[in-house]
C-alpha positions in Angstrom: 0.0 -0.4 0.1 1.1 3.5 -1.1 1.8 6.3 1.1 -1.2 8.6 0.6 -4.1 5.4 -0.5 -7.2 5.2 1.6 -7.8 2.3 4.1 -11.2 0.8 3.8 -12.4 0.2 7.0 -15.1 -2.8 7.5 -18.2 -1.6 9.2 -20.8 -4.1 11.6 -23.2 -3.6 8.7 -21.3 -4.3 5.5 -19.8 -7.6 7.4 -23.7 -8.6 8.4 -24.6 -8.1 4.8 -22.1 -9.9 3.5 -22.9 -12.8 5.8 -26.6 -12.4 4.5 -25.3 -12.5 0.8 -23.2 -15.7 1.4 -25.4 -17.5 3.8 -28.3 -17.6 1.0 -27.0 -19.4 -2.0 -29.1 -21.3 -4.5 -27.3 -25.2 -3.9 -25.7 -25.3 -1.0 -23.8 -29.1 -0.7 -21.5 -29.5 2.2 -20.3 -33.0 0.5 -18.6 -33.8 3.6 -20.6 -36.9 4.8 -23.5 -37.2 2.9 -24.8 -35.8 -0.7 -27.7 -34.3 1.3 -28.3 -30.4 0.2 -28.1 -28.0 2.5 -30.2 -26.0 0.4 -31.5 -26.7 -3.4 -34.2 -28.3 -5.1 -34.4 -32.1 -5.4 -31.4 -34.1 -4.8 -28.0 -35.4 -6.2 -27.9 -38.4 -8.0 -24.5 -40.4 -8.1 -23.7 -43.7 -10.4 -20.6 -45.9 -10.4 -20.7 -49.2 -12.1 -18.4 -51.7 -9.7 -17.5 -51.6 -5.7 -14.9 -48.8 -4.6 -12.8 -48.5 -1.7 -12.0 -45.4 0.5 -10.3 -44.7 3.9 -12.7 -43.1 6.0 -11.9 -40.2 8.3 -11.0 -42.5 10.8 -8.2 -44.1 8.9 -9.6 -47.8 7.7 -9.9 -48.5 4.2 -13.7 -49.4 3.8 -15.7 -50.6 0.2 -18.4 -48.9 -1.2 -21.2 -50.8 -3.2 -22.3 -50.3 -6.2 -23.6 -46.6 -6.8 -22.3 -45.4 -3.0 -20.7 -42.5 -3.0 -17.4 -42.0 -0.6 -16.9 -39.6 1.8 -13.1 -39.3 3.2 -11.7 -36.8 5.5 -11.5 -34.1 2.4 -14.8 -34.5 1.7 -16.6 -36.8 -1.8 -14.2 -38.6 -3.1 -14.7 -38.3 -7.2 -12.3 -40.6 -9.4 -11.8 -41.4 -13.0 -11.3 -44.9 -14.1 -8.6 -47.1 -12.9 -6.8 -50.8 -13.4 -4.9 -52.6 -10.8 -2.6 -54.7 -12.7 -1.0 -55.9 -9.8 -2.6 -59.6 -9.3 -3.2 -61.2 -5.9 -3.5 -58.3 -4.2 -2.8 -59.3 -0.8 0.3 -60.9 -1.5 0.5 -65.0 -0.8 3.3 -66.5 -1.0 1.8 -68.9 -4.1 2.6 -65.7 -6.1 4.9 -63.6 -4.8 8.8 -63.6 -4.4 9.8 -62.3 -1.2 13.9 -62.6 -0.7 15.3 -64.3 2.2 12.0 -64.0 4.0 8.7 -65.9 4.5 5.0 -64.9 3.7 3.0 -65.7 6.7 -0.7 -64.9 4.8 -4.1 -63.6 6.8 -1.5 -63.3 9.9 -2.7 -59.6 11.3 -5.8 -57.3 10.9 -5.3 -55.1 7.6 -6.0 -51.7 7.2 -9.8 -52.7 6.5 -9.9 -54.3 10.1 -9.9 -57.5 9.3 -7.4 -60.6 9.8 -6.1 -60.6 5.9 -2.7 -58.7 5.9 0.8 -60.4 5.4 3.6 -60.8 7.6 6.7 -61.0 6.2 9.5 -62.5 8.5 13.5 -62.4 8.1 15.2 -65.4 7.7 18.6 -65.1 6.4 21.4 -62.5 5.8 20.7 -59.6 2.7 18.4 -57.7 1.3 14.6 -58.6 1.8 12.3 -57.3 -1.1 9.0 -58.0 -2.6 7.7 -58.1 -6.3 5.8 -60.0 -8.9 6.8 -60.2 -12.8 4.8 -57.7 -14.4 4.4 -57.1 -18.6 4.7 -53.4 -19.2 4.7 -50.8 -22.1 5.2 -47.1 -22.8 3.9 -45.2 -20.3 3.8 -43.5 -16.6 3.6 -45.9 -13.8 2.2 -45.8 -9.9 3.0 -48.8 -7.5 1.6 -48.8 -4.1 1.6 -50.5 -0.6 -0.3 -50.9 2.4 2.5 -50.9 4.7 2.9 -51.3 8.9 6.7 -51.3 10.3 6.0 -54.4 13.2 9.6 -54.5 14.7 11.4 -52.9 11.9 12.7 -49.5 12.1 9.8 -48.2 10.0 12.1 -47.6 6.7 11.1 -48.8 3.7 11.8 -47.9 0.0 9.7 -48.6 -3.2 12.0 -49.5 -6.6 10.8 -48.8 -10.0 13.1 -51.4 -11.8 14.2 -53.6 -14.2 14.1 -53.9 -17.6 11.3 -51.3 -18.0 13.5 -48.4 -16.6 17.0 -47.2 -17.9 17.8 -46.4 -14.5 16.5 -47.5 -11.5 14.0 -44.6 -9.8 13.5 -45.6 -5.6 11.8 -43.3 -3.0 12.7 -43.9 0.6 9.7 -43.6 3.1 10.6 -43.2 7.2 7.0 -44.4 8.7 7.8 -42.9 12.1 8.2 -39.3 10.7 6.0 -40.0 7.9 8.6 -38.5 5.3 10.0 -39.6 1.9 12.5 -38.4 -0.5 13.0 -39.7 -3.9 16.2 -41.0 -6.2 16.5 -40.4 -9.7 13.2 -39.2 -12.0 11.0 -40.7 -9.4 8.0 -39.1 -7.2 6.3 -40.9 -4.1 3.4 -40.1 -1.5 2.9 -41.3 1.9 -0.8 -41.4 3.7 -1.2 -42.3 7.5 -3.9 -44.8 8.0 -5.3 -46.3 11.9 -3.4 -49.0 13.8 0.3 -48.0 12.5 -0.3 -48.7 8.9 0.5 -46.3 5.8 -0.3 -46.2 2.0 3.1 -46.0 0.3 3.3 -44.7 -3.1 5.9 -44.2 -6.3 5.4 -43.3 -9.7 8.2 -43.5 -12.9 8.0 -43.4 -16.4 8.9 -46.4 -18.1 11.0 -46.3 -20.8 11.6 -49.5 -22.5 8.4 -51.8 -23.4 8.9 -55.0 -21.8 5.7 -56.8 -23.6 5.9 -60.3 -23.5 8.8 -60.5 -21.0 7.6 -59.8 -17.4 9.9 -58.5 -15.2 9.6 -56.6 -12.0 8.5 -53.7 -12.6 8.4 -52.3 -9.1 10.2 -53.9 -5.4 8.5 -53.3 -2.1 12.1 -53.0 -0.2 13.3 -52.8 3.7 15.9 -49.7 3.8 18.3 -51.1 6.6 19.7 -54.6 7.5 17.4 -56.8 9.7 18.0 -59.5 12.4 16.5 -63.1 12.1 12.8 -63.2 12.7 12.4 -59.8 12.4 9.3 -59.1 10.4 6.5 -56.2 9.0 3.8 -56.5 7.6 1.8 -55.7 4.2 -1.2 -55.2 2.1 -3.0 -54.2 -1.2 -0.5 -54.1 -4.1 -1.5 -52.2 -6.8 0.0 -50.9 -10.0 -1.4 -48.3 -12.2 -0.7 -47.1 -15.4 -1.1 -43.8 -14.2 0.7 -40.6 -12.7 -0.9 -40.5 -9.3 -2.2 -43.3 -6.6 -6.0 -43.7 -6.9 -8.1 -45.4 -4.2 -7.7 -49.4 -3.7 -8.5 -51.8 -6.2 -8.9 -55.5 -4.7 -6.9 -58.5 -7.2 -6.8 -62.4 -7.4 -6.1 -64.1 -10.7 -6.5 -61.2 -13.1 -6.5 -57.7 -12.9 -9.6 -55.4 -12.0 -10.9 -51.8 -12.9 -12.7 -49.8 -10.8 -15.3 -47.5 -12.3 -16.4 -44.1 -12.7 -17.5 -41.8 -10.0 -20.5 -39.6 -11.8 -22.6 -37.2 -9.8 -25.1 -35.0 -11.1 -27.9 -32.3 -9.8 -30.8 -31.0 -11.6 -30.1 -27.4 -13.0 -33.4 -26.6 -12.4 -33.7 -24.0 -9.3 -30.4 -24.8 -8.6 -28.2 -23.0 -10.7 -28.3 -19.5 -11.7 -29.6 -17.7 -14.9 -25.9 -17.2 -16.0 -27.0 -14.3 -18.4 -27.4 -12.1 -15.3 -24.5 -12.9 -13.3 -23.7 -15.8 -10.8 -21.0 -16.9 -8.3 -19.5 -20.2 -7.6 -17.8 -21.3 -4.6 -16.1 -24.4 -3.9 -13.7 -26.3 -2.0 -11.7 -29.1 -3.0 -8.0 -31.2 -3.1 -6.5 -32.2 -6.3 -5.3 -35.5 -6.3 -3.8 -36.2 -9.7 -4.9 -35.5 -13.2 -5.7 -37.7 -16.5 -6.3 -35.7 -19.3 -7.8 -33.1 -16.9 -9.1 -33.2 -13.3 -12.8 -31.7 -13.3 -13.4 -30.0 -10.0 -17.2 -29.1 -11.6 -19.0 -28.8 -14.9 -21.9 -27.6 -16.0 -23.4 -28.2 -19.8 -26.0 -27.8 -21.7 -27.7 -31.1 -23.7 -28.9 -30.2 -27.3 -30.6 -32.0 -29.7 -27.9 -33.4 -31.5 -27.5 -35.9 -28.7 -23.8 -34.2 -27.7 -23.2 -32.8 -24.5 -21.9 -29.0 -24.9 -20.0 -27.6 -22.6 -20.1 -24.0 -21.7 -19.2 -23.8 -17.8 -16.6 -25.9 -16.5 -13.7 -25.6 -14.1 -10.2 -28.2 -13.9 -6.8 -28.6 -13.1 -5.2 -29.3 -16.8 -2.8 -32.7 -16.9 0.4 -30.4 -18.0 0.6 -27.7 -15.9 -1.5 -28.4 -13.0 -3.4 -25.0 -13.6 -6.5 -24.7 -11.9 -9.0 -22.5 -14.7 -12.4 -21.9 -16.0 -13.7 -22.1 -18.8 -17.4 -20.4 -20.4 -18.3 -21.1 -23.8 -19.8 -18.5 -25.5 -23.1 -18.2 -27.6 -20.6 -18.9 -30.5 -19.2 -22.4 -29.2 -16.1 -20.6 -28.3 -14.1 -21.6 -25.4 -12.5 -18.9 -23.1 -10.5 -20.0 -20.8 -8.6 -18.1 -17.9 -5.6 -19.3 -15.5 -6.6 -18.8 -11.7 -3.7 -20.4 -10.5 -0.6 -22.5 -11.6 0.8 -25.7 -10.1 -2.0 -27.1 -8.2 -0.2 -29.5 -5.6 -1.5 -32.8 -5.2 -2.6 -33.0 -2.1 -3.8 -29.5 -0.7 -7.3 -28.1 -0.5 -7.9 -24.7 -2.4 -11.4 -22.8 -2.3 -11.8 -21.6 -5.7 -14.4 -18.8 -6.3 -15.4 -17.5 -9.7 -17.9 -14.7 -9.7 -19.3 -13.1 -13.7 -21.2 -9.8 -14.1 -21.7 -7.1 -16.1 -18.0 -5.8 -15.4 -16.6 -9.4 -16.4 -15.3 -12.4 -14.4 -13.3 -12.7 -11.9 -11.3 -15.4 -9.9 -10.2 -16.2 -6.6 -8.3 -18.9 -4.8 -8.1 -18.8 -0.8 -10.3 -15.2 -0.8 -7.7 -13.6 -2.8 -8.6 -11.7 -6.2 -5.8 -13.7 -8.6 -7.6 -12.7 -12.1 -10.1 -10.3 -13.2 -11.1 -10.8 -17.3 -13.3 -7.8 -18.4 -13.7 -9.3 -22.2 -16.1 -11.9 -20.7 -19.4 -10.6 -20.0 -23.0 -11.9 -19.2 -24.3 -11.9 -22.8 -21.4 -14.2 -23.8 -22.9 -17.4 -22.2 -25.8 -19.3 -23.4 -29.6 -18.3 -22.3 -31.0 -20.3 -19.7 -33.0 -23.6 -20.5 -34.0 -26.2 -18.8 -32.6 -29.7 -19.6 -29.0 -28.4 -18.5 -27.3 -30.5 -15.8 -25.0 -30.0 -12.9 -22.0 -32.1 -13.1 -18.9 -33.6 -10.8 -17.1 -35.4 -13.3 -16.8 -35.9 -16.7 -17.4 -34.3 -20.0 -20.2 -35.8 -21.9 -23.8 -36.7 -20.9 -22.7 -40.0 -19.2 -20.2 -41.4 -17.2 -18.2 -43.3 -19.7 -16.8 -39.8 -21.5 -14.3 -37.5 -20.7 -11.2 -36.4 -18.7 -10.9 -38.3 -15.5 -8.8 -37.1 -12.5 -9.0 -37.1 -9.1 -10.6 -34.5 -6.6 -12.3 -34.3 -3.4 -15.0 -31.7 -3.4 -17.0 -29.9 -0.5 -18.4 -26.8 0.3 -20.1 -26.6 -3.2 -22.3 -23.5 -3.4 -23.8 -22.0 -6.5 -25.3 -18.1 -6.1 -27.6 -16.1 -8.7 -25.7 -12.9 -8.0 -21.8 -11.9 -8.1 -20.6 -12.1 -4.4 -18.2 -9.0 -3.7 -14.4 -9.7 -2.9 -15.5 -8.8 0.3 -18.4 -11.5 0.6 -15.7 -13.9 -1.0 -13.1 -13.7 1.6 -15.9 -14.2 4.3 -17.8 -17.0 2.3 
């Protein structure tokens, strides 16, 4: 602030008025433990063609039925489809290689609370590691495991290894302080669950095609030397051809694919007439991209059966930009960058407003862009056949970019909130 600038003091009436405005959205979806609307008309419809797992707010791994939404500590989990390429994911002695150790199946409670985790017991000098042979084509892979330290010192690593990679990529994990560091062109993650369990993951790009010649694509190691009869626990191995780990998909003798999460709500009386101005506010956690991770989207269904998006918010794959796009009456998409390099695992509050002065974007209450070239005349007139969606491009759950997002506190207003109201929202 420069000398001579005026300071605007917020008075009681302004605060009360702002709170009154932000407490009266057309649609208010908390999305923290149910699909119930706090304000709005009708209900959210949700589909997924398969069962799926999730980690509840208490750190327990649970399974949701077909068409059942999943709520984790960061809100409603929305994921695209993914396939676990790792067979026999519970890790047994018949189908896994365990060097200098014995695999004792069903010997401890897993993250699910059932006694179906494997105990790995050290039995001779030398390095200890677990693996299965896998085929791979060129592309990016993520390996993940649930691990519990047992009586070890809690130091593990995942190596992206073998003929698929020109050099070993390795992520080192310390369960004691919940940290990790990477060696080589690889990224990782660590997530704490209940009862001493952690989910560890490593991501790297395979540069050699070994189709038809299976090799060990990833290995789980104990980092430090162990004494005979030292042990740790392991469960839920997963290998995905994605640049991030998605929710655990159990397998036996074949790969298993999880279906797409897809939610919709009626636009009628829930979403404003965009030609008269609007505001959108939502908390979300970016979990990772596919072609793009959709935060939310609003579409018009046309008589030609095509579902043409004219308002959507996403995190783009290549740059991880949070962007908002509006398609005008000529069908042209206008995009404006809100914030670059969204960090996986970080919660953001996105707000976008539009009125006769143009479009404004906010992240965590701070104005980050204005675009006067977009006006209310640029958006399509209100029609009753539009649908408000949580994922995807098309009119069905099978189309579109399929990233990973947690959503909370989704709100639509039929007016443009002021900058002060956005900060208080």
